[in-house]
C-alpha positions in Angstrom: 56.8 79.9 95.8 53.2 79.5 94.9 53.5 82.2 92.3 56.4 80.4 90.7 54.8 77.0 90.3 51.4 78.2 89.0 52.6 79.2 85.6 54.4 75.9 85.2 51.3 73.9 85.9 49.4 76.0 83.5 52.1 75.5 80.9 51.9 71.7 81.3 48.2 71.5 80.2 47.8 70.9 76.4 46.0 73.5 74.4 42.4 72.5 73.4 41.9 72.7 69.6 38.9 74.6 68.4 35.9 72.3 67.7 34.9 71.7 64.0 31.3 71.0 62.7 30.5 67.3 61.9 30.0 66.3 58.2 26.6 64.9 57.2 26.8 61.6 55.1 25.3 61.9 51.6 22.0 60.1 51.0 22.1 57.0 48.7 20.0 57.3 45.5 17.3 54.6 44.9 16.9 55.3 41.2 19.1 52.3 40.0 17.3 49.9 42.3 13.9 51.0 41.0 15.2 50.9 37.5 16.5 47.4 37.9 13.2 46.2 39.5 11.3 47.8 36.6 13.5 46.0 34.0 13.0 42.6 35.8 9.3 43.2 35.9 9.1 44.2 32.3 11.2 41.2 31.2 9.1 38.8 33.3 5.9 40.3 31.9 7.2 40.0 28.4 8.3 36.4 28.9 5.0 35.5 30.5 3.1 37.2 27.7 5.3 35.4 25.1 4.7 32.0 26.8 1.1 32.3 28.1 -0.4 35.2 26.1 -2.5 34.7 23.0 -0.5 34.5 19.7 -1.4 34.0 16.1 1.7 31.9 15.6 1.5 28.4 17.1 4.9 26.8 17.9 6.0 23.3 19.0 9.3 21.5 19.2 7.6 18.1 19.4 8.0 17.5 15.7 10.1 15.3 13.4 10.7 14.5 9.7 8.9 11.4 8.5 7.8 9.7 5.3 6.0 6.7 3.9 9.0 4.6 3.3 9.0 1.1 1.8 10.2 -2.2 3.2 11.8 -4.2 0.5 10.8 -7.9 0.8 10.8 -10.9 -1.6 7.5 -12.2 -3.1 8.9 -15.8 -3.4 11.1 -17.9 -1.2 14.7 -18.7 -2.1 18.3 -18.3 -1.3 19.8 -14.8 -1.8 22.3 -15.0 -4.7 23.5 -11.4 -4.9 23.0 -8.1 -3.1 23.7 -5.3 -5.5 23.4 -2.2 -3.2 25.1 -0.9 -0.1 23.8 0.9 3.0 22.8 4.6 2.4 23.1 4.2 -1.3 20.9 6.3 -3.6 19.0 4.2 -6.1 16.5 4.8 -8.9 13.2 3.2 -9.7 13.8 -0.1 -11.5 17.4 -0.5 -10.3 18.4 -4.0 -9.2 18.6 -4.4 -5.4 19.1 -8.1 -5.0 18.6 -11.5 -6.7 17.5 -14.9 -5.6 18.7 -18.3 -6.9 16.4 -18.9 -9.9 17.2 -22.5 -10.8 14.0 -23.9 -9.3 11.9 -21.2 -10.9 13.4 -21.8 -14.3 12.6 -25.5 -14.0 9.0 -24.6 -13.1 8.7 -22.4 -16.2 10.0 -25.2 -18.4 7.6 -27.7 -16.9 4.7 -25.3 -17.3 5.7 -24.7 -21.0 5.8 -28.5 -21.7 2.4 -29.0 -20.1 1.0 -26.2 -22.3 2.5 -27.7 -25.4 1.0 -31.1 -24.6 -2.4 -29.7 -23.9 -2.3 -27.6 -27.1 -1.7 -30.8 -29.1 -4.7 -32.4 -27.4 -6.7 -29.3 -28.5 -5.6 -29.9 -32.0 -6.6 -33.6 -31.8 -10.0 -32.7 -30.4 -10.5 -30.2 -33.1 -9.6 -32.7 -35.8 -12.1 -35.2 -34.2 -14.8 -32.6 -34.3 -14.0 -31.7 -37.9 -14.1 -35.4 -38.9 -17.3 -36.3 -37.2 -19.7 -34.7 -39.8 -18.1 -37.1 -42.4 -18.9 -40.0 -40.1 -22.4 -38.9 -39.8 -22.7 -38.5 -43.5 -21.3 -42.0 -44.0 -23.9 -43.5 -41.6 -26.6 -41.5 -43.3 -25.6 -42.9 -46.7 -25.8 -46.4 -45.2 -29.3 -45.7 -44.0 -30.3 -44.6 -47.5 -28.7 -47.8 -48.9 -30.5 -50.0 -46.5 -33.8 -48.2 -47.1 -33.4 -49.0 -50.8 -32.8 -52.7 -50.0 -35.7 -52.7 -47.6 -38.0 -51.3 -50.3 -36.9 -54.1 -52.6 -37.4 -56.7 -49.9 -40.9 -55.4 -49.2 -41.7 -55.6 -52.9 -40.3 -59.2 -53.1 -42.2 -60.2 -50.0 -45.4 -58.9 -51.3 -44.9 -60.5 -54.7 -44.1 -64.0 -53.2 -47.2 -63.7 -50.9 -49.4 -63.0 -53.9 -47.9 -65.9 -55.8 -48.3 -68.2 -52.9 -52.0 -67.1 -52.6 -52.6 -68.2 -56.2 -50.6 -71.3 -55.8 -47.8 -70.2 -58.1 -45.1 -69.7 -55.6 -43.6 -72.0 -53.0 -43.8 -71.5 -49.3 -40.1 -71.5 -49.0 -39.7 -68.6 -51.4 -42.3 -66.7 -49.4 -40.5 -67.4 -46.1 -37.2 -66.4 -47.6 -38.6 -63.1 -48.8 -40.1 -62.4 -45.4 -36.8 -63.1 -43.7 -35.0 -60.8 -46.0 -37.5 -58.1 -45.3 -37.1 -58.5 -41.6 -33.3 -58.5 -41.9 -33.3 -55.3 -44.0 -35.6 -53.7 -41.5 -33.3 -54.6 -38.6 -30.3 -53.2 -40.5 -32.2 -50.0 -41.2 -32.9 -49.6 -37.5 -29.2 -50.3 -36.7 -28.1 -47.7 -39.3 -30.4 -45.1 -38.0 -29.1 -45.7 -34.5 -25.5 -45.3 -35.8 -26.5 -41.9 -37.3 -28.0 -40.8 -34.0 -24.9 -42.1 -32.1 -22.6 -40.2 -34.5 -24.6 -37.0 -34.0 -24.4 -37.4 -30.2 -20.7 -38.2 -30.6 -20.2 -34.8 -32.3 -21.7 -33.1 -29.2 -19.3 -35.1 -27.0 -16.3 -34.2 -29.2 -17.2 -30.5 -29.1 -17.4 -30.7 -25.3 -14.0 -32.4 -25.2 -12.6 -29.8 -27.5 -13.9 -27.0 -25.2 -12.5 -28.8 -22.1 -9.1 -29.1 -23.9 -9.2 -25.4 -24.6 -10.0 -24.6 -21.0 -7.1 -26.8 -20.0 -4.8 -24.8 -22.3 -6.0 -21.6 -20.7 -5.2 -23.0 -17.3 -1.8 -24.1 -18.6 -1.2 -20.6 -19.9 -2.1 -19.1 -16.5 0.2 -21.6 -14.8 3.0 -20.6 -17.2 2.4 -16.9 -16.6 2.6 -17.5 -12.9 5.8 -19.5 -13.2 7.2 -16.7 -15.3 6.1 -14.1 -12.7 7.7 -16.2 -9.9 10.9 -16.3 -12.0 10.8 -12.5 -12.4 10.3 -12.1 -8.7 13.8 -13.5 -8.1 15.0 -10.1 -9.4 14.2 -7.6 -6.6 14.2 -4.0 -8.0 13.6 -0.6 -6.5 9.9 0.5 -6.7 10.9 4.2 -6.6 13.8 6.6 -6.3 15.2 6.6 -2.7 18.0 5.8 -0.3 18.7 2.3 1.0 18.6 1.9 4.8 18.6 -1.0 7.3 20.0 -3.5 4.8 19.7 -6.9 6.3 20.1 -9.0 3.1 23.3 -11.0 2.7 24.2 -13.5 0.0 23.5 -17.1 1.1 20.6 -16.3 3.4 17.4 -18.2 2.8 14.4 -15.9 2.8 10.7 -16.4 2.7 8.0 -14.2 1.2 7.6 -11.0 3.2 11.0 -11.1 4.9 12.5 -7.6 5.3 15.6 -7.3 3.2 16.1 -3.5 3.5 14.2 -0.3 3.7 13.9 2.3 0.9 13.3 5.9 2.0 11.8 8.0 -0.8 14.0 10.7 -2.2 10.9 13.0 -2.3 7.7 13.1 -0.3 9.2 13.7 3.2 6.9 15.7 5.5 6.8 16.9 9.1 4.7 15.2 11.8 4.2 17.9 14.4 2.6 16.9 17.7 0.4 19.9 18.6 -1.6 20.2 21.8 -5.3 20.0 21.2 -5.8 23.6 22.5 -3.4 24.9 19.8 -5.7 23.8 17.0 -8.3 26.5 17.7 -7.1 28.6 14.7 -5.2 25.9 12.7 -6.5 24.7 9.3 -5.0 23.3 6.1 -3.2 25.7 3.8 -1.6 27.9 6.4 2.1 28.8 6.1 4.6 27.0 8.4 8.1 27.9 9.3 10.1 24.8 9.9 13.4 25.1 11.7 15.8 22.1 11.2 17.9 21.6 14.3 20.6 19.6 12.6 21.6 22.3 10.1 20.1 25.4 11.9 18.1 26.3 8.8 14.5 27.4 8.2 12.3 25.9 5.5 8.9 26.8 4.3 6.0 24.4 4.8 2.2 24.2 4.5 -0.3 22.6 6.8 -1.5 19.6 4.8 -4.1 18.2 7.2 -5.2 17.9 10.8 -5.5 14.2 11.8 -8.8 12.6 12.7 -7.7 11.5 16.1 -5.0 11.9 18.8 -1.9 9.9 18.8 -3.1 8.0 21.9 -6.1 6.5 20.0 -3.8 4.4 17.7 -1.4 3.4 20.5 -0.8 -0.3 21.1 -2.2 0.1 24.6 -5.1 2.5 24.5 -5.5 4.8 27.6 -8.3 3.8 30.0 -9.8 6.7 31.8 -12.6 4.8 33.5 -11.1 5.2 37.0 -12.0 7.1 40.1 -8.8 9.1 40.2 -9.0 10.5 36.7 -6.7 13.4 35.9 -7.3 15.4 32.7 -4.3 15.6 30.4 -4.1 17.8 27.3 -3.8 15.5 24.3 -1.6 16.0 21.3 -2.5 15.5 17.6 0.0 14.8 14.9 -0.5 17.6 12.3 0.9 16.8 8.9 3.0 19.6 7.3 4.4 19.3 3.8 7.3 21.3 2.4 6.9 23.9 -0.2 8.4 23.3 -3.6 11.7 24.7 -5.0 13.7 24.4 -1.8 17.2 23.0 -2.5 18.0 22.7 1.1 15.2 20.2 1.6 17.6 17.6 0.1 19.5 17.7 3.4 16.5 16.3 5.3 16.7 12.8 6.8 14.0 10.6 8.3 13.6 11.1 12.0 15.3 14.5 12.3 14.0 16.8 15.0 12.5 20.1 13.9 10.6 23.0 15.3 7.4 24.2 13.6 5.6 27.6 13.8 2.2 27.7 12.1 1.1 31.2 11.1 -2.6 30.9 11.8 -3.5 34.6 11.5 -6.2 33.8 14.1 -8.3 32.0 11.5 -11.9 31.5 12.6 -12.0 27.8 12.2 -15.2 27.3 14.2 -17.0 30.0 12.3 -15.9 28.6 8.9 -17.3 25.2 9.8 -20.5 26.8 11.0 -20.9 28.8 7.7 -20.1 25.8 5.6 -22.7 23.7 7.4 -25.4 26.3 6.9 -24.6 26.8 3.2 -24.8 23.1 2.6 -28.1 23.0 4.5 -29.5 25.9 2.5 -28.4 24.3 -0.8 -30.0 21.0 0.1 
């Protein structure tokens, strides 16, 4: 019985499969990771060198287009009669922009002209008086000669009657009459000579009056010229070629001298005001080439450094900075460098006042400090 059950028990046990060797997992490669880290390090190094490393090209985006534009204002007071331009209109030098009511100024011109004509007539009258006075002097001088002749006769008669009276041949009455005639002629001679002197002094007075009348005419001519100028100022014209902006003038408005009617931006003469940090001026000097990138049109224009300003922008600020405090913190200042555009660039016509630009100055590492040092010593040696 035991022999019969043993094989069955053995048959019930499952067969054990042969054992297989375990597979070893493959090792992961670190080459991509190292390569990625290297790329990041190189990129960061290049960016840091680009930003913080020394470069011959000095860049800033704190720059804008500007120009010396003109504010159009009247030189005389008055009511606006017409406005002959519109906003953003292109105008040429001498073109009419606006007019003021000129009735008062035309009346002033007429009044000044009448005053001038009257005073010119007075000059003619004074001139005639001066020309006539020598004849008056000559007439008085002739009277003096006539009286002198009568006085000589009276003196002879008086002497004759005295002699006759001394010898008893003449009467006392005749002698007294001759003496009276002598004294009368002498008095008339004195009067005539005084008239001659007065006439001569009158000539000097008339000449002075004539000069005063001429001076009055000159003053009247100046007043007339001023009145004509004021009349011309009622026509407000463009002083240069440009584009109209900020038009505030409207017909019917009363304006006073200096009131802003509109702005006139010049068609030419725009330039870039680039605010460079003071530490960026180490190699910058006038004449260097500038690449100007205009944000609005995504174009590049050629420029030239015109000048480096004499002060930082903060110096001319309405409220100047005050660093006299105990908690002072040094701040790098910026200076507005003036950059002008090179000639023969048609795209420059697209520029508008106030546009943002980016500027890159090619300094070529110019030795600005050394140049100033050499210039100083050459001037000292020449002196």
